Wavefront OBJ file of the C-alpha trace (Angstrom):
o trace
v 0.000 0.000 0.000
v 2.816 2.397 0.867
v 4.297 2.044 -2.633
v 0.996 3.158 -4.212
v 0.851 6.440 -2.280
v 3.425 8.428 -4.333
v 1.715 7.442 -7.591
v -1.729 8.271 -6.213
v -0.524 11.630 -4.912
v 1.015 12.454 -8.295
v -2.195 11.458 -10.107
v -4.293 13.666 -7.828
v -1.925 16.618 -8.243
v -2.072 16.316 -12.018
v -5.868 16.171 -11.969
v -6.256 19.306 -9.867
v -5.945 22.698 -11.509
v -2.827 24.721 -10.797
v -3.394 27.553 -8.341
v -3.174 30.075 -11.186
v -5.943 28.228 -13.068
v -8.361 28.041 -10.120
v -10.252 31.290 -10.904
v -10.658 30.207 -14.540
v -11.850 26.738 -13.573
v -14.210 28.174 -10.949
v -15.653 30.588 -13.534
v -16.173 27.724 -16.015
v -18.002 25.744 -13.310
v -20.061 28.830 -12.409
v -21.050 29.435 -16.046
v -22.021 25.778 -16.546
v -24.080 25.798 -13.346
v -25.655 29.064 -14.495
v -26.560 27.515 -17.832
v -28.188 24.560 -16.070
v -30.120 26.879 -13.736
v -31.131 29.106 -16.666
v -32.401 26.054 -18.539
v -34.416 24.995 -15.488
v -35.809 28.429 -14.598
v -35.753 30.735 -17.630
v -35.663 28.774 -20.877
v -39.401 28.110 -20.806
v -39.879 31.688 -21.973
v -36.480 32.961 -23.130
v -34.171 31.851 -25.910
v -30.463 32.578 -26.007
v -30.183 31.694 -29.678
v -31.106 34.283 -32.315
v -32.305 31.486 -34.613
v -34.998 30.373 -32.158
v -38.177 32.144 -31.208
v -39.487 32.341 -27.683
v -42.268 33.944 -25.693
v -39.911 36.414 -24.002
v -37.260 38.562 -25.652
v -34.006 36.982 -26.800
v -31.386 37.126 -24.064
v -28.320 36.836 -26.282
v -26.421 40.067 -25.668
v -28.711 41.157 -22.832
v -25.871 42.365 -20.581
v -25.231 45.948 -21.642
v -28.431 46.274 -23.702
v -30.920 49.061 -22.989
v -34.030 47.699 -21.275
v -37.029 47.285 -23.542
v -34.999 47.614 -26.716
v -34.845 44.173 -28.343
v -36.182 44.873 -31.824
v -39.542 43.349 -32.630
v -40.484 42.288 -29.102
v -43.808 43.727 -27.815
v -42.655 45.024 -24.431
v -44.969 46.382 -21.766
v -45.204 50.147 -21.552
v -43.203 49.965 -18.325
v -40.193 48.383 -20.044
v -40.604 50.372 -23.259
v -40.285 53.548 -21.182
v -37.501 52.244 -18.926
v -34.325 54.271 -19.024
v -31.777 51.791 -17.716
v -29.303 49.332 -19.199
v -29.212 45.657 -18.270
v -26.170 45.664 -16.018
v -25.456 42.712 -13.728
v -26.994 44.724 -10.860
v -30.155 45.491 -12.849
v -30.455 41.871 -13.963
v -30.030 40.709 -10.357
v -32.846 43.030 -9.217
v -35.009 41.774 -12.102
v -34.311 38.114 -11.370
v -35.174 38.607 -7.707
v -38.343 40.709 -8.075
v -39.157 41.912 -11.582
v -42.491 43.452 -10.530
v -40.821 45.342 -7.701
v -37.985 46.493 -9.957
v -40.195 47.567 -12.899
v -43.818 47.861 -11.767
v -46.219 47.216 -14.622
v -44.070 44.780 -16.556
v -45.946 41.918 -18.170
v -43.394 39.268 -17.199
v -44.552 36.946 -14.453
v -42.198 34.646 -12.657
v -41.363 33.417 -9.206
v -38.399 35.457 -7.999
v -35.041 33.814 -7.590
v -33.859 35.180 -4.256
v -30.825 32.973 -3.625
v -27.804 35.207 -4.405
v -25.661 32.206 -5.369
v -28.211 31.054 -7.957
v -28.412 34.646 -9.190
v -24.599 34.787 -9.464
v -24.518 31.618 -11.532
v -27.292 32.726 -13.895
v -25.621 36.132 -14.306
v -22.276 34.464 -15.065
v -23.979 32.488 -17.814
v -25.855 35.500 -19.239
v -22.569 37.432 -19.390
v -21.213 34.836 -21.829
v -24.079 35.345 -24.292
v -22.583 37.953 -26.575
v -23.390 38.619 -30.233
l 1 2 3 4 5 6 7 8 9 10 11 12 13 14 15 16 17 18 19 20 21 22 23 24 25 26 27 28 29 30 31 32 33 34 35 36 37 38 39 40 41 42 43 44 45 46 47 48 49 50 51 52 53 54 55 56 57 58 59 60 61 62 63 64 65 66 67 68 69 70 71 72 73 74 75 76 77 78 79 80 81 82 83 84 85 86 87 88 89 90 91 92 93 94 95 96 97 98 99 100 101 102 103 104 105 106 107 108 109 110 111 112 113 114 115 116 117 118 119 120 121 122 123 124 125 126 127 128 129 130
């Protein structure tokens, strides 16, 4: 058994990310978890693929986009008249309580209040660029 330990230790060290790679690996895990959570919570109404239609507006490129501005989507008056950009902070407020954040919006969903789940979904949305 003692002779197996050095080989096992070496195998484990090679399988673990180097300290410098840990933030990158953690971000990849966070994005993947965010994609899974998005698929479970948001995909019923929102597409992230410009080639697919959905009930809600396309979310590809949502981070940094002016609220209520996705061409061709029939937004509520509340979002049409909104004067903010979808920053991570705005998206977090929307995910948690869209009716509280923009009263009069037509979107209905159960708020996602867990900040970790929000973080993961936001990490995923940030990867959806044009």
